[in-house]
NULO-412346 format. One record per atom (N, C-alpha, C, O): residue number from 0; atom name; x, y, z. Coordinates in steps of 0.001 Angstrom, whole numbers, plus 500000, padded with zeros to 6 digits. Layout:
// residues N
<zapa resi="NUM" name="CA" xx="X" yy="Y" zz="Z"/>
...
This chain:
// residues 99
<zapa resi="0" name="N" xx="939226" yy="796796" zz="769954"/>
<zapa resi="0" name="CA" xx="939017" yy="795141" zz="769898"/>
<zapa resi="0" name="C" xx="937192" yy="795013" zz="770597"/>
<zapa resi="0" name="O" xx="936680" yy="795596" zz="771552"/>
<zapa resi="1" name="N" xx="936618" yy="794000" zz="769623"/>
<zapa resi="1" name="CA" xx="935109" yy="793198" zz="770075"/>
<zapa resi="1" name="C" xx="935517" yy="792535" zz="771143"/>
<zapa resi="1" name="O" xx="936648" yy="792051" zz="771169"/>
<zapa resi="2" name="N" xx="934509" yy="792396" zz="772359"/>
<zapa resi="2" name="CA" xx="934629" yy="791940" zz="773091"/>
<zapa resi="2" name="C" xx="934215" yy="790115" zz="772429"/>
<zapa resi="2" name="O" xx="933383" yy="790101" zz="771522"/>
<zapa resi="3" name="N" xx="934722" yy="788865" zz="772836"/>
<zapa resi="3" name="CA" xx="934569" yy="787790" zz="772886"/>
<zapa resi="3" name="C" xx="933007" yy="787202" zz="773265"/>
<zapa resi="3" name="O" xx="933012" yy="786813" zz="774433"/>
<zapa resi="4" name="N" xx="931729" yy="787034" zz="772642"/>
<zapa resi="4" name="CA" xx="930868" yy="786994" zz="773484"/>
<zapa resi="4" name="C" xx="930135" yy="785828" zz="773258"/>
<zapa resi="4" name="O" xx="928963" yy="785666" zz="773600"/>
<zapa resi="5" name="N" xx="931088" yy="784730" zz="772471"/>
<zapa resi="5" name="CA" xx="930424" yy="783182" zz="772146"/>
<zapa resi="5" name="C" xx="930138" yy="782454" zz="773805"/>
<zapa resi="5" name="O" xx="929336" yy="781544" zz="774015"/>
<zapa resi="6" name="N" xx="930774" yy="782938" zz="774573"/>
<zapa resi="6" name="CA" xx="931209" yy="781704" zz="775982"/>
<zapa resi="6" name="C" xx="929802" yy="782575" zz="776598"/>
<zapa resi="6" name="O" xx="929256" yy="781779" zz="777362"/>
<zapa resi="7" name="N" xx="929225" yy="783519" zz="776579"/>
<zapa resi="7" name="CA" xx="928295" yy="784640" zz="777181"/>
<zapa resi="7" name="C" xx="926877" yy="783964" zz="777321"/>
<zapa resi="7" name="O" xx="926189" yy="783708" zz="776333"/>
<zapa resi="8" name="N" xx="926478" yy="783686" zz="778637"/>
<zapa resi="8" name="CA" xx="925397" yy="782949" zz="778825"/>
<zapa resi="8" name="C" xx="924068" yy="784068" zz="779189"/>
<zapa resi="8" name="O" xx="924196" yy="785121" zz="779814"/>
<zapa resi="9" name="N" xx="922889" yy="783560" zz="778658"/>
<zapa resi="9" name="CA" xx="921438" yy="784617" zz="779178"/>
<zapa resi="9" name="C" xx="921644" yy="784740" zz="780696"/>
<zapa resi="9" name="O" xx="922172" yy="783994" zz="781520"/>
<zapa resi="10" name="N" xx="920979" yy="786070" zz="780792"/>
<zapa resi="10" name="CA" xx="920951" yy="786042" zz="782654"/>
<zapa resi="10" name="C" xx="919683" yy="784926" zz="782607"/>
<zapa resi="10" name="O" xx="918959" yy="784549" zz="781686"/>
<zapa resi="11" name="N" xx="919746" yy="784638" zz="783790"/>
<zapa resi="11" name="CA" xx="919215" yy="783729" zz="784770"/>
<zapa resi="11" name="C" xx="918123" yy="783562" zz="784605"/>
<zapa resi="11" name="O" xx="917704" yy="782404" zz="784582"/>
<zapa resi="12" name="N" xx="917265" yy="784632" zz="784432"/>
<zapa resi="12" name="CA" xx="915508" yy="784959" zz="784374"/>
<zapa resi="12" name="C" xx="915505" yy="784178" zz="783057"/>
<zapa resi="12" name="O" xx="915050" yy="783037" zz="782979"/>
<zapa resi="13" name="N" xx="915947" yy="784735" zz="782199"/>
<zapa resi="13" name="CA" xx="915752" yy="784224" zz="780836"/>
<zapa resi="13" name="C" xx="915375" yy="782640" zz="780653"/>
<zapa resi="13" name="O" xx="914346" yy="782114" zz="780228"/>
<zapa resi="14" name="N" xx="916933" yy="781929" zz="781268"/>
<zapa resi="14" name="CA" xx="916877" yy="780670" zz="780998"/>
<zapa resi="14" name="C" xx="915851" yy="779682" zz="781909"/>
<zapa resi="14" name="O" xx="915388" yy="778640" zz="781444"/>
<zapa resi="15" name="N" xx="915560" yy="780171" zz="783296"/>
<zapa resi="15" name="CA" xx="914108" yy="779716" zz="783591"/>
<zapa resi="15" name="C" xx="912872" yy="779970" zz="783017"/>
<zapa resi="15" name="O" xx="911969" yy="779138" zz="782929"/>
<zapa resi="16" name="N" xx="912823" yy="781248" zz="782581"/>
<zapa resi="16" name="CA" xx="911272" yy="781440" zz="782309"/>
<zapa resi="16" name="C" xx="911344" yy="780281" zz="780782"/>
<zapa resi="16" name="O" xx="910452" yy="779438" zz="780694"/>
<zapa resi="17" name="N" xx="912306" yy="780336" zz="779808"/>
<zapa resi="17" name="CA" xx="912404" yy="779727" zz="778812"/>
<zapa resi="17" name="C" xx="911606" yy="778014" zz="778870"/>
<zapa resi="17" name="O" xx="910632" yy="777507" zz="778314"/>
<zapa resi="18" name="N" xx="912617" yy="777556" zz="779838"/>
<zapa resi="18" name="CA" xx="912484" yy="775469" zz="780428"/>
<zapa resi="18" name="C" xx="911106" yy="775856" zz="780897"/>
<zapa resi="18" name="O" xx="910252" yy="775339" zz="780177"/>
<zapa resi="19" name="N" xx="910535" yy="776700" zz="782006"/>
<zapa resi="19" name="CA" xx="909212" yy="776550" zz="782754"/>
<zapa resi="19" name="C" xx="908000" yy="777027" zz="781601"/>
<zapa resi="19" name="O" xx="906843" yy="776785" zz="781945"/>
<zapa resi="20" name="N" xx="908183" yy="777612" zz="780413"/>
<zapa resi="20" name="CA" xx="907236" yy="778125" zz="779661"/>
<zapa resi="20" name="C" xx="906461" yy="777195" zz="779287"/>
<zapa resi="20" name="O" xx="905237" yy="777202" zz="779424"/>
<zapa resi="21" name="N" xx="907331" yy="776058" zz="778631"/>
<zapa resi="21" name="CA" xx="907299" yy="774713" zz="777992"/>
<zapa resi="21" name="C" xx="906342" yy="773908" zz="778712"/>
<zapa resi="21" name="O" xx="905233" yy="773605" zz="778274"/>
<zapa resi="22" name="N" xx="906948" yy="773476" zz="780157"/>
<zapa resi="22" name="CA" xx="906165" yy="772798" zz="781162"/>
<zapa resi="22" name="C" xx="905204" yy="773091" zz="781187"/>
<zapa resi="22" name="O" xx="904333" yy="772386" zz="780679"/>
<zapa resi="23" name="N" xx="904938" yy="774206" zz="781758"/>
<zapa resi="23" name="CA" xx="903805" yy="774796" zz="782193"/>
<zapa resi="23" name="C" xx="902351" yy="774486" zz="781211"/>
<zapa resi="23" name="O" xx="901193" yy="774142" zz="781445"/>
<zapa resi="24" name="N" xx="903043" yy="774778" zz="780179"/>
<zapa resi="24" name="CA" xx="902346" yy="774801" zz="778604"/>
<zapa resi="24" name="C" xx="901573" yy="773626" zz="778821"/>
<zapa resi="24" name="O" xx="900375" yy="773531" zz="779088"/>
<zapa resi="25" name="N" xx="902656" yy="772523" zz="778629"/>
<zapa resi="25" name="CA" xx="902476" yy="770810" zz="778206"/>
<zapa resi="25" name="C" xx="901416" yy="770409" zz="779453"/>
<zapa resi="25" name="O" xx="900620" yy="769473" zz="779376"/>
<zapa resi="26" name="N" xx="901494" yy="770892" zz="780085"/>
<zapa resi="26" name="CA" xx="900641" yy="770527" zz="782077"/>
<zapa resi="26" name="C" xx="899480" yy="770984" zz="781327"/>
<zapa resi="26" name="O" xx="898823" yy="770113" zz="780756"/>
<zapa resi="27" name="N" xx="899118" yy="772179" zz="781231"/>
<zapa resi="27" name="CA" xx="898114" yy="773209" zz="780845"/>
<zapa resi="27" name="C" xx="897410" yy="772215" zz="779458"/>
<zapa resi="27" name="O" xx="896243" yy="772469" zz="779160"/>
<zapa resi="28" name="N" xx="897813" yy="771617" zz="779024"/>
<zapa resi="28" name="CA" xx="897225" yy="771382" zz="777775"/>
<zapa resi="28" name="C" xx="896849" yy="769570" zz="778068"/>
<zapa resi="28" name="O" xx="895970" yy="769185" zz="777297"/>
<zapa resi="29" name="N" xx="897277" yy="768666" zz="778858"/>
<zapa resi="29" name="CA" xx="897128" yy="767945" zz="779196"/>
<zapa resi="29" name="C" xx="895778" yy="767792" zz="780006"/>
<zapa resi="29" name="O" xx="894871" yy="767047" zz="779634"/>
<zapa resi="30" name="N" xx="895723" yy="768716" zz="781370"/>
<zapa resi="30" name="CA" xx="894712" yy="768997" zz="782134"/>
<zapa resi="30" name="C" xx="893412" yy="769308" zz="781365"/>
<zapa resi="30" name="O" xx="892352" yy="768715" zz="781567"/>
<zapa resi="31" name="N" xx="893566" yy="770152" zz="780595"/>
<zapa resi="31" name="CA" xx="892738" yy="770451" zz="779643"/>
<zapa resi="31" name="C" xx="891867" yy="769055" zz="778608"/>
<zapa resi="31" name="O" xx="890697" yy="769058" zz="778224"/>
<zapa resi="32" name="N" xx="892929" yy="767983" zz="778384"/>
<zapa resi="32" name="CA" xx="892590" yy="767099" zz="777639"/>
<zapa resi="32" name="C" xx="892033" yy="766282" zz="778554"/>
<zapa resi="32" name="O" xx="890991" yy="765846" zz="778064"/>
<zapa resi="33" name="N" xx="892223" yy="765819" zz="779732"/>
<zapa resi="33" name="CA" xx="891990" yy="764981" zz="780963"/>
<zapa resi="33" name="C" xx="890441" yy="765270" zz="781319"/>
<zapa resi="33" name="O" xx="889521" yy="764457" zz="781407"/>
<zapa resi="34" name="N" xx="890425" yy="766683" zz="781499"/>
<zapa resi="34" name="CA" xx="889036" yy="767193" zz="781935"/>
<zapa resi="34" name="C" xx="887876" yy="767314" zz="780364"/>
<zapa resi="34" name="O" xx="886681" yy="767467" zz="780616"/>
<zapa resi="35" name="N" xx="888134" yy="767269" zz="779446"/>
<zapa resi="35" name="CA" xx="887416" yy="766969" zz="778273"/>
<zapa resi="35" name="C" xx="887288" yy="765510" zz="778130"/>
<zapa resi="35" name="O" xx="886670" yy="765309" zz="777085"/>
<zapa resi="36" name="N" xx="887550" yy="764549" zz="778630"/>
<zapa resi="36" name="CA" xx="887446" yy="763348" zz="778804"/>
<zapa resi="36" name="C" xx="886471" yy="763056" zz="779656"/>
<zapa resi="36" name="O" xx="885397" yy="762634" zz="779227"/>
<zapa resi="37" name="N" xx="886700" yy="763240" zz="781011"/>
<zapa resi="37" name="CA" xx="886293" yy="763075" zz="782314"/>
<zapa resi="37" name="C" xx="884524" yy="763729" zz="781781"/>
<zapa resi="37" name="O" xx="883488" yy="763111" zz="782028"/>
<zapa resi="38" name="N" xx="884582" yy="764966" zz="781095"/>
<zapa resi="38" name="CA" xx="883014" yy="765942" zz="781586"/>
<zapa resi="38" name="C" xx="882275" yy="765633" zz="779935"/>
<zapa resi="38" name="O" xx="882519" yy="766152" zz="778845"/>
<zapa resi="39" name="N" xx="881171" yy="764426" zz="780396"/>
<zapa resi="39" name="CA" xx="880597" yy="764265" zz="779392"/>
<zapa resi="39" name="C" xx="879861" yy="765605" zz="778164"/>
<zapa resi="39" name="O" xx="879592" yy="766772" zz="778448"/>
<zapa resi="40" name="N" xx="879765" yy="765194" zz="777368"/>
<zapa resi="40" name="CA" xx="879224" yy="766524" zz="776681"/>
<zapa resi="40" name="C" xx="877914" yy="766795" zz="776580"/>
<zapa resi="40" name="O" xx="877190" yy="765846" zz="776278"/>
<zapa resi="41" name="N" xx="877256" yy="768201" zz="776813"/>
<zapa resi="41" name="CA" xx="875777" yy="768002" zz="776804"/>
<zapa resi="41" name="C" xx="875343" yy="767922" zz="775482"/>
<zapa resi="41" name="O" xx="875840" yy="768436" zz="774480"/>
<zapa resi="42" name="N" xx="874424" yy="767265" zz="775588"/>
<zapa resi="42" name="CA" xx="873623" yy="766633" zz="774544"/>
<zapa resi="42" name="C" xx="872491" yy="767702" zz="773947"/>
<zapa resi="42" name="O" xx="871469" yy="767703" zz="774633"/>
<zapa resi="43" name="N" xx="872461" yy="768675" zz="772729"/>
<zapa resi="43" name="CA" xx="870981" yy="769314" zz="772984"/>
<zapa resi="43" name="C" xx="870194" yy="768578" zz="772206"/>
<zapa resi="43" name="O" xx="870361" yy="767818" zz="771252"/>
<zapa resi="44" name="N" xx="869053" yy="769084" zz="773002"/>
<zapa resi="44" name="CA" xx="867977" yy="768428" zz="772553"/>
<zapa resi="44" name="C" xx="867394" yy="768948" zz="770710"/>
<zapa resi="44" name="O" xx="867418" yy="770057" zz="770176"/>
<zapa resi="45" name="N" xx="866847" yy="767379" zz="770093"/>
<zapa resi="45" name="CA" xx="866614" yy="767701" zz="769066"/>
<zapa resi="45" name="C" xx="865540" yy="768872" zz="768724"/>
<zapa resi="45" name="O" xx="864993" yy="769586" zz="769563"/>
<zapa resi="46" name="N" xx="865338" yy="768923" zz="767206"/>
<zapa resi="46" name="CA" xx="864959" yy="770173" zz="767032"/>
<zapa resi="46" name="C" xx="863674" yy="769597" zz="766616"/>
<zapa resi="46" name="O" xx="863889" yy="768409" zz="766375"/>
<zapa resi="47" name="N" xx="862283" yy="769918" zz="766395"/>
<zapa resi="47" name="CA" xx="861439" yy="769421" zz="765759"/>
<zapa resi="47" name="C" xx="861573" yy="769797" zz="764115"/>
<zapa resi="47" name="O" xx="862523" yy="770473" zz="763724"/>
<zapa resi="48" name="N" xx="860843" yy="769445" zz="763463"/>
<zapa resi="48" name="CA" xx="860944" yy="769795" zz="761893"/>
<zapa resi="48" name="C" xx="860499" yy="771155" zz="761679"/>
<zapa resi="48" name="O" xx="861019" yy="772009" zz="760960"/>
<zapa resi="49" name="N" xx="859054" yy="771271" zz="762687"/>
<zapa resi="49" name="CA" xx="858839" yy="773155" zz="762872"/>
<zapa resi="49" name="C" xx="859778" yy="773897" zz="762894"/>
<zapa resi="49" name="O" xx="860167" yy="774656" zz="762006"/>
<zapa resi="50" name="N" xx="860409" yy="773623" zz="764443"/>
<zapa resi="50" name="CA" xx="861245" yy="774330" zz="764934"/>
<zapa resi="50" name="C" xx="862406" yy="774801" zz="763431"/>
<zapa resi="50" name="O" xx="862422" yy="775947" zz="762982"/>
<zapa resi="51" name="N" xx="863325" yy="773601" zz="762833"/>
<zapa resi="51" name="CA" xx="864222" yy="773687" zz="762396"/>
<zapa resi="51" name="C" xx="863809" yy="774633" zz="760911"/>
<zapa resi="51" name="O" xx="864616" yy="775409" zz="760398"/>
<zapa resi="52" name="N" xx="862250" yy="774361" zz="760307"/>
<zapa resi="52" name="CA" xx="861853" yy="775221" zz="759477"/>
<zapa resi="52" name="C" xx="861891" yy="776791" zz="760152"/>
<zapa resi="52" name="O" xx="862900" yy="777353" zz="759726"/>
<zapa resi="53" name="N" xx="861194" yy="777587" zz="760976"/>
<zapa resi="53" name="CA" xx="861101" yy="778426" zz="761719"/>
<zapa resi="53" name="C" xx="862889" yy="779085" zz="761677"/>
<zapa resi="53" name="O" xx="863371" yy="780133" zz="761247"/>
<zapa resi="54" name="N" xx="863302" yy="778231" zz="762152"/>
<zapa resi="54" name="CA" xx="864917" yy="778759" zz="762244"/>
<zapa resi="54" name="C" xx="865356" yy="779524" zz="760863"/>
<zapa resi="54" name="O" xx="865681" yy="780678" zz="760583"/>
<zapa resi="55" name="N" xx="865188" yy="778190" zz="760083"/>
<zapa resi="55" name="CA" xx="865913" yy="778763" zz="758595"/>
<zapa resi="55" name="C" xx="864754" yy="779763" zz="758063"/>
<zapa resi="55" name="O" xx="865086" yy="779874" zz="756883"/>
<zapa resi="56" name="N" xx="864197" yy="780144" zz="758142"/>
<zapa resi="56" name="CA" xx="863470" yy="781093" zz="757664"/>
<zapa resi="56" name="C" xx="863578" yy="782157" zz="758414"/>
<zapa resi="56" name="O" xx="863166" yy="783223" zz="757958"/>
<zapa resi="57" name="N" xx="864022" yy="782117" zz="759423"/>
<zapa resi="57" name="CA" xx="864546" yy="783529" zz="760252"/>
<zapa resi="57" name="C" xx="866221" yy="783800" zz="759982"/>
<zapa resi="57" name="O" xx="866764" yy="784882" zz="760207"/>
<zapa resi="58" name="N" xx="866836" yy="782726" zz="759513"/>
<zapa resi="58" name="CA" xx="867696" yy="783434" zz="759127"/>
<zapa resi="58" name="C" xx="868292" yy="783672" zz="757676"/>
<zapa resi="58" name="O" xx="869368" yy="784048" zz="757212"/>
<zapa resi="59" name="N" xx="867288" yy="783341" zz="757279"/>
<zapa resi="59" name="CA" xx="866978" yy="783595" zz="755741"/>
<zapa resi="59" name="C" xx="866589" yy="785289" zz="755590"/>
<zapa resi="59" name="O" xx="867241" yy="786149" zz="754998"/>
<zapa resi="60" name="N" xx="865246" yy="785441" zz="756370"/>
<zapa resi="60" name="CA" xx="865145" yy="786674" zz="756698"/>
<zapa resi="60" name="C" xx="866113" yy="787838" zz="756901"/>
<zapa resi="60" name="O" xx="866335" yy="788832" zz="756210"/>
<zapa resi="61" name="N" xx="866633" yy="787404" zz="758086"/>
<zapa resi="61" name="CA" xx="868110" yy="788014" zz="758481"/>
<zapa resi="61" name="C" xx="869312" yy="788239" zz="757467"/>
<zapa resi="61" name="O" xx="870115" yy="789169" zz="757545"/>
<zapa resi="62" name="N" xx="869308" yy="787120" zz="756389"/>
<zapa resi="62" name="CA" xx="870296" yy="787501" zz="755299"/>
<zapa resi="62" name="C" xx="869492" yy="788626" zz="754783"/>
<zapa resi="62" name="O" xx="870053" yy="789721" zz="754833"/>
<zapa resi="63" name="N" xx="868276" yy="788591" zz="754291"/>
<zapa resi="63" name="CA" xx="867709" yy="789251" zz="753278"/>
<zapa resi="63" name="C" xx="867815" yy="790822" zz="753833"/>
<zapa resi="63" name="O" xx="867939" yy="791748" zz="753032"/>
<zapa resi="64" name="N" xx="867773" yy="790980" zz="754866"/>
<zapa resi="64" name="CA" xx="867435" yy="792400" zz="755661"/>
<zapa resi="64" name="C" xx="868988" yy="792865" zz="755891"/>
<zapa resi="64" name="O" xx="869160" yy="794046" zz="756194"/>
<zapa resi="65" name="N" xx="870110" yy="792026" zz="755767"/>
<zapa resi="65" name="CA" xx="871502" yy="792394" zz="755713"/>
<zapa resi="65" name="C" xx="871481" yy="792916" zz="754292"/>
<zapa resi="65" name="O" xx="871961" yy="794035" zz="754109"/>
<zapa resi="66" name="N" xx="870907" yy="792141" zz="753101"/>
<zapa resi="66" name="CA" xx="871257" yy="792527" zz="752054"/>
<zapa resi="66" name="C" xx="870489" yy="793684" zz="751641"/>
<zapa resi="66" name="O" xx="870816" yy="794176" zz="750561"/>
<zapa resi="67" name="N" xx="869831" yy="794053" zz="752080"/>
<zapa resi="67" name="CA" xx="868432" yy="795379" zz="751939"/>
<zapa resi="67" name="C" xx="869700" yy="796321" zz="752656"/>
<zapa resi="67" name="O" xx="870534" yy="796774" zz="751871"/>
<zapa resi="68" name="N" xx="869773" yy="796460" zz="753329"/>
<zapa resi="68" name="CA" xx="870770" yy="797390" zz="754155"/>
<zapa resi="68" name="C" xx="871577" yy="797792" zz="753433"/>
<zapa resi="68" name="O" xx="871642" yy="798926" zz="752959"/>
<zapa resi="69" name="N" xx="872570" yy="796551" zz="753199"/>
<zapa resi="69" name="CA" xx="873733" yy="797188" zz="751968"/>
<zapa resi="69" name="C" xx="873166" yy="798027" zz="751286"/>
<zapa resi="69" name="O" xx="873208" yy="799223" zz="751578"/>
<zapa resi="70" name="N" xx="872365" yy="797442" zz="749985"/>
<zapa resi="70" name="CA" xx="871444" yy="798276" zz="748970"/>
<zapa resi="70" name="C" xx="871333" yy="799748" zz="749552"/>
<zapa resi="70" name="O" xx="871989" yy="800747" zz="749258"/>
<zapa resi="71" name="N" xx="870317" yy="799580" zz="750456"/>
<zapa resi="71" name="CA" xx="870008" yy="801164" zz="751202"/>
<zapa resi="71" name="C" xx="871274" yy="802033" zz="750980"/>
<zapa resi="71" name="O" xx="871336" yy="802954" zz="750165"/>
<zapa resi="72" name="N" xx="872516" yy="801536" zz="751998"/>
<zapa resi="72" name="CA" xx="873883" yy="802588" zz="751743"/>
<zapa resi="72" name="C" xx="874107" yy="802433" zz="750371"/>
<zapa resi="72" name="O" xx="874431" yy="803531" zz="749918"/>
<zapa resi="73" name="N" xx="874088" yy="801704" zz="749634"/>
<zapa resi="73" name="CA" xx="874790" yy="801972" zz="748168"/>
<zapa resi="73" name="C" xx="873997" yy="802740" zz="747212"/>
<zapa resi="73" name="O" xx="874444" yy="803248" zz="746184"/>
<zapa resi="74" name="N" xx="872448" yy="802804" zz="747736"/>
<zapa resi="74" name="CA" xx="871931" yy="803415" zz="746675"/>
<zapa resi="74" name="C" xx="871733" yy="804860" zz="746470"/>
<zapa resi="74" name="O" xx="871848" yy="805493" zz="747520"/>
<zapa resi="75" name="N" xx="871383" yy="805803" zz="745087"/>
<zapa resi="75" name="CA" xx="871556" yy="806822" zz="745299"/>
<zapa resi="75" name="C" xx="870229" yy="807406" zz="744316"/>
<zapa resi="75" name="O" xx="869937" yy="808602" zz="744289"/>
<zapa resi="76" name="N" xx="869554" yy="806447" zz="743594"/>
<zapa resi="76" name="CA" xx="868413" yy="807115" zz="742998"/>
<zapa resi="76" name="C" xx="867033" yy="806821" zz="744547"/>
<zapa resi="76" name="O" xx="866794" yy="805820" zz="745222"/>
<zapa resi="77" name="N" xx="866538" yy="807987" zz="744556"/>
<zapa resi="77" name="CA" xx="865221" yy="807996" zz="745663"/>
<zapa resi="77" name="C" xx="864129" yy="806971" zz="745435"/>
<zapa resi="77" name="O" xx="863711" yy="806283" zz="746365"/>
<zapa resi="78" name="N" xx="863716" yy="806880" zz="744330"/>
<zapa resi="78" name="CA" xx="862619" yy="805765" zz="743856"/>
<zapa resi="78" name="C" xx="862989" yy="803995" zz="744335"/>
<zapa resi="78" name="O" xx="862161" yy="803117" zz="744580"/>
<zapa resi="79" name="N" xx="864525" yy="803888" zz="744353"/>
<zapa resi="79" name="CA" xx="864620" yy="802890" zz="744685"/>
<zapa resi="79" name="C" xx="865337" yy="802477" zz="746231"/>
<zapa resi="79" name="O" xx="865603" yy="801469" zz="746885"/>
<zapa resi="80" name="N" xx="865459" yy="804062" zz="746337"/>
<zapa resi="80" name="CA" xx="866155" yy="803950" zz="748261"/>
<zapa resi="80" name="C" xx="864314" yy="803970" zz="748896"/>
<zapa resi="80" name="O" xx="864163" yy="803453" zz="750003"/>
<zapa resi="81" name="N" xx="863306" yy="804420" zz="748347"/>
<zapa resi="81" name="CA" xx="862292" yy="804015" zz="748815"/>
<zapa resi="81" name="C" xx="861370" yy="802566" zz="748529"/>
<zapa resi="81" name="O" xx="860426" yy="802314" zz="749278"/>
<zapa resi="82" name="N" xx="861596" yy="801981" zz="747803"/>
<zapa resi="82" name="CA" xx="861073" yy="800614" zz="747762"/>
<zapa resi="82" name="C" xx="862028" yy="799613" zz="748554"/>
<zapa resi="82" name="O" xx="861699" yy="798523" zz="749022"/>
<zapa resi="83" name="N" xx="863377" yy="800265" zz="748606"/>
<zapa resi="83" name="CA" xx="864337" yy="799261" zz="749666"/>
<zapa resi="83" name="C" xx="864124" yy="799749" zz="751208"/>
<zapa resi="83" name="O" xx="864712" yy="799144" zz="752106"/>
<zapa resi="84" name="N" xx="863376" yy="800720" zz="751462"/>
<zapa resi="84" name="CA" xx="862763" yy="800936" zz="752691"/>
<zapa resi="84" name="C" xx="861860" yy="800332" zz="753057"/>
<zapa resi="84" name="O" xx="861790" yy="799730" zz="754128"/>
<zapa resi="85" name="N" xx="860564" yy="800445" zz="751747"/>
<zapa resi="85" name="CA" xx="859268" yy="799300" zz="752216"/>
<zapa resi="85" name="C" xx="859473" yy="798154" zz="752485"/>
<zapa resi="85" name="O" xx="858775" yy="797575" zz="753317"/>
<zapa resi="86" name="N" xx="860836" yy="797344" zz="751618"/>
<zapa resi="86" name="CA" xx="861132" yy="796321" zz="752002"/>
<zapa resi="86" name="C" xx="861746" yy="796038" zz="753259"/>
<zapa resi="86" name="O" xx="861181" yy="795327" zz="754090"/>
<zapa resi="87" name="N" xx="862473" yy="796370" zz="753382"/>
<zapa resi="87" name="CA" xx="863297" yy="796537" zz="755112"/>
<zapa resi="87" name="C" xx="861994" yy="796064" zz="755955"/>
<zapa resi="87" name="O" xx="861689" yy="794996" zz="756487"/>
<zapa resi="88" name="N" xx="861317" yy="797413" zz="755835"/>
<zapa resi="88" name="CA" xx="860009" yy="797207" zz="756901"/>
<zapa resi="88" name="C" xx="858998" yy="795717" zz="756460"/>
<zapa resi="88" name="O" xx="858464" yy="794911" zz="757222"/>
<zapa resi="89" name="N" xx="859002" yy="795740" zz="755670"/>
<zapa resi="89" name="CA" xx="858334" yy="794233" zz="755494"/>
<zapa resi="89" name="C" xx="859323" yy="793165" zz="756390"/>
<zapa resi="89" name="O" xx="858803" yy="792406" zz="757208"/>
<zapa resi="90" name="N" xx="860562" yy="793176" zz="756196"/>
<zapa resi="90" name="CA" xx="861260" yy="792113" zz="756575"/>
<zapa resi="90" name="C" xx="861320" yy="792198" zz="758260"/>
<zapa resi="90" name="O" xx="861081" yy="791187" zz="758920"/>
<zapa resi="91" name="N" xx="861655" yy="793472" zz="758902"/>
<zapa resi="91" name="CA" xx="861098" yy="793682" zz="760366"/>
<zapa resi="91" name="C" xx="859918" yy="793171" zz="760608"/>
<zapa resi="91" name="O" xx="859776" yy="792602" zz="761690"/>
<zapa resi="92" name="N" xx="858904" yy="793233" zz="759777"/>
<zapa resi="92" name="CA" xx="857407" yy="793302" zz="760324"/>
<zapa resi="92" name="C" xx="857675" yy="791712" zz="760505"/>
<zapa resi="92" name="O" xx="857638" yy="791214" zz="761630"/>
<zapa resi="93" name="N" xx="857978" yy="790843" zz="759207"/>
<zapa resi="93" name="CA" xx="858099" yy="789621" zz="759252"/>
<zapa resi="93" name="C" xx="858790" yy="788614" zz="760643"/>
<zapa resi="93" name="O" xx="858255" yy="787712" zz="761287"/>
<zapa resi="94" name="N" xx="860316" yy="789278" zz="760757"/>
<zapa resi="94" name="CA" xx="861128" yy="789145" zz="761966"/>
<zapa resi="94" name="C" xx="860366" yy="789160" zz="763110"/>
<zapa resi="94" name="O" xx="860386" yy="788370" zz="764054"/>
<zapa resi="95" name="N" xx="859525" yy="790382" zz="762888"/>
<zapa resi="95" name="CA" xx="858745" yy="790460" zz="764718"/>
<zapa resi="95" name="C" xx="858000" yy="789566" zz="764918"/>
<zapa resi="95" name="O" xx="857789" yy="789215" zz="766079"/>
<zapa resi="96" name="N" xx="857378" yy="788930" zz="763836"/>
<zapa resi="96" name="CA" xx="855993" yy="787751" zz="763896"/>
<zapa resi="96" name="C" xx="856518" yy="786760" zz="764596"/>
<zapa resi="96" name="O" xx="856086" yy="786115" zz="765551"/>
<zapa resi="97" name="N" xx="857818" yy="786711" zz="763809"/>
<zapa resi="97" name="CA" xx="858689" yy="785098" zz="764240"/>
<zapa resi="97" name="C" xx="858573" yy="785136" zz="765774"/>
<zapa resi="97" name="O" xx="858114" yy="784340" zz="766593"/>
<zapa resi="98" name="N" xx="859186" yy="786414" zz="765874"/>
<zapa resi="98" name="CA" xx="859443" yy="786536" zz="767602"/>
<zapa resi="98" name="C" xx="860580" yy="786069" zz="767566"/>
<zapa resi="98" name="O" xx="861228" yy="785941" zz="768605"/>
């Protein structure tokens, strides 16, 4: 005969943790929201147009460098590989000049 488990209750610890997790979670969220409202966001200093241009140039060079590295990994032609290595060296030089 199969025992009737319809009236069985979960262990005391399981019931306790299930209810506590929900309570602690909501309190944590409330605390984080209150803290976010009370702490003013740090304002970033605006960049000059020259700084913005330098950042964009550096990002473009980094993207080109990444692309060249992918091409080097996929290249099987020795002449193309040599050309890509020169391009990589040129990109690295430009990045070094930017700082």
